[in-house]
N, C-alpha and C positions, 0 to 999 in steps of 0.2 A: 539541430535538432535536440541535443541533450538538453539544451537552455530553455529551450521550449517546452520540453518536458517537464524541467524542474518549475517552470512558470505556471504551467497547466496544473500541476501537484498542488502549488500555494495557491492560486484561485480556487481550487476545489475546496481546502480548507478553510479559507474565508468565506465562501458560499455555505458551507455547512453550519456556520456560526450563525449567519444570518437567516436560513432557513428554519432553524431550530424554533424561533418565536412563531412562526405560523404552523408549525408541523402539526398535523392532526393523526397520522398513521406512523409509518417508519422513517419518516424524514427523508424519504427518495433512495433508501437502500436498495430497495428491490428495483427500482428505476434505474439505478446506476450499474446493477449487474445485466440487466436486461441489454442496456445500451453497450455494454463490455461484450456480451455475447455477438450482438448483431455486428460491432466494429470487428470483431476478431473473426468472426464468420465471413465478413467480407474480405479481411485479409487473407484468408486462409485459400477461399476461392479465386481469389485472384493472383496470389503469389506464393501459396502453399507449395511445400516441397514432399508432400506425400499425400496420398489419395486415400480414402475409406477403405478401400481393398487391401492396403497393407496393415490394416488392423485385425484381420482374419485370422492371422497366424497365432500361435501360441505366445510369442514376443510379443506382437503386436495388443493382443488382449491385456498381457502384463502392463504394457505402456497405457493402456486405458484406464485400467485400474489404479496406477501410480498417479497419473493425471487428474483421475476423479478425486482421489484423496487429497492432492495440492489444491484442486478447487475448492474442497471443501474447507481447508484450512485457510486459504486466502480470501475466497469470495465471502463465507460465512462466517468463520469467527475472526478472521482478520478485518474484514471491511467492516464489520458491524462493530466490532470494539474501536477501529478508529473513528467511526461516525461519532460514537458515544463520548469518546476521550475527548475529541475536539468539541463536541458541545459542552462539556464539563471544564476543560482548562484552556480551550481557546487553540486558534489554529497554529499559531507560534510554537507553544509548547508540544503541542501534539505532532507537529513535523519535525521538530528536534527528537524527539523521542523515535520517531522512525528511522533516524540516523543509527540506532540500535540494532536494525534488522542485520546487518552484516556480522555484528558481534553474536547475536544470537544464533545465526548460520554455521558459527565454527563448532559448537558441539553437533549440532545437526548434521554437519557435513561428515565429522569423525564416525558417528553412527551409521549414515545412510550410505556414504560414499568412501569411507575408509580415509578420508584425507586428514592427514595430519599436520596441525599449523605448526610453521617456524616461529623463531623469536620474533620476526617482523610482525607477522600476524597477531601474536600475543601483544606486542607493543602497541601496534594499531589499535587493537581492541581497547586497550587501558586509557589511550588517549581519546578515544570516541567518548568512552564512559566518563573521564574527565571532564569533557566539555560539556556533556549532557547535565551532569551533577552541578556544575558550575553556575548554569544557567538557571537550572531548576530549583535549587536552593533557594528560600525566601530572603529577601532583601532586608537590610536593617530598618528601613523605613517601612516595610512591608507588615501590617499587623495581621492580616488574613491569609492563611496558609493555604494553598492549593488543596481541593478536594482529593484525598487518598484514593478514592474510587477511580476518578479520572485518570490518575497515574498509573494505576494498575491496570486500567483498561487499555493506556497507551503500550504500556510493557507486554500486555497480551497480544496487542496486534502486531507489535514488531515481532514478537516472537512465531506468532501464527505465519506471518509473512515469510519469515525466515526458514520454518518448517516447509512451505509450500515451494520456496524457491529450490530447497534441496530435492524434495521429490520430484519437481520438474528436470532439474538436472539429470535425476537417475532415468527419467521416462524418456529423455531425449537422446539418451545413450542408444536407446533401442529405435525410437521413432524421432528422427532430428526433425521436427517441425513445431517450433513454437506456437505457432498460430493455431494448429490443430490441437495442441495441449491446452491452449487457452479456450478455445471452443468448447473442448470435453468438459474442463473444470468450470466454465460459467453455466453449461447447460445442467451440470449436476447442482449448482447453486439455486437455480430458477425452479428447478423441480422441487429441490428441498423447501424454500421459502413457500413456495405455493401449497404444498402438502402441510407443513408444520403449522404455517400461519390459520389454515382453514382447519385443521384440526382443532387448533387452539381457540379460533374465535366463532368458528362455523363457516359455512361456504361464503354466505353473503358478506357478513360483517369482515371475515378474513379477506374476500377480494376488496372491500372498501379499505381495509387497513394497508393493502399492498399498492392499492393505486390512487389514494386520495391526496397525496402530496405530489402535485405538479405544477406548482409555480415557477416562473421563471428561476429562480434562485435555486429549485431543485434540479431543473433542466441544467442549468449552468455547472452544478456539482458532477452529475452524471457524465455530461459531454467532457468536462474538465479530464476527471479520472481515465475515461476511455482514451481521451487525446493524449495524455502522459503515457500510457501504457504502449500505445501504438508510436508514438514519437520516439521513445526508449528501445522500442524494437527495431526501428529501421535505423536509430543513431549507432546500434551496434553493428550495422551493416557497414558503415562508413568509418567507424574510429574504434578505438581500443575501449576493453570493458572499463579499464581505470580512468578513462576521460569521462565516460558516462557516469560513473559512480561518484567520481569526485563533482562533477558539474551538477549531479544529483544532491550534493549537499546545500546548494545554494536555494534549494525549496524554502527553505525558513526564512531566507533573507527576502524573498518575492512575496510570502505571505507579511512580513513584517512590512514591506512598502505599501502593500495593498491596504494593511491595517491603520498605518500611519496616514497615508495619503486620501484613502478614500473613505473606509468605513470606521475606523476607530472604534471597533467594537471590543479592544481588548488593551490592557497595558502592555508596552513594550519597552525594554530597557535596552536601548539599540547599542550602547558600547559594550554590555556583558553578551549581548548575541553576537555581536561581530566577533569577539573573542571566542565565544562557544563553537560558533560556526567555522572558524578558522581551525580548532582542535578537531573538529568534526571531519572538515576536508582532509587534513593531514593524517587522522587515524584512518580514514576511509582508504586514502591513497596507500599506506601501508598494508592494510588489510587485502587489497585487491593485487599490489604488487609482491606480496608476502605469499 
């Protein structure tokens, strides 16, 4: 399941690159959030550990607020930045930047959860950063540098997701139901996108902006992202967090394989990528174990 989750995320990245050429609105960001809401809702109704009644207490309302802020960080800032970064720098590089999520999570965990990292955690973070920098730096034969805005958006996405993960961890201490937390976060994002877009563009134009991108590539991206989240959720029930996190590092290799074999939508330096992925997997292992 963890391997399938990594493959799903890799497929989603390549689909984002494909769909940007025909995008007329938001390139399917809103669609992906709606699919996440539906999928997490089904998961909660079928296998959820908490009912809505548990949210009526003061502790439950606090957890709702935390899950809502987490959804704001992940589904609004994190997901939009991930889409735009992938459009600008490609699926492989954007996927590699997402390996920085556990690195960004270190200061977030310290501030929100009072978790002090040890030397293994610090070493793991340094190794992940080294692997990302190794691949992201321009080659000697590459005359064109990567768009700086794309790299910045990739970093912003990783930071937003890291903040969301730490917030969810704080909320799960009170309401231990990840599916319910995801439902709340996705609901907040859907309401935000609808209101913000219609205020900006008007009701009619805003609705068109949110619903115009519905090509097969957009549906592929939305379904792949949601499948990746759900598969990771179930994988954590059967194996350790370390295993899921390390196998998640293979996302960039799945993206590279799809690019090289199927789409050829970007240049991939496979030898550098293999070494960078090895660094990312090793660093992630130290981060999780530490």
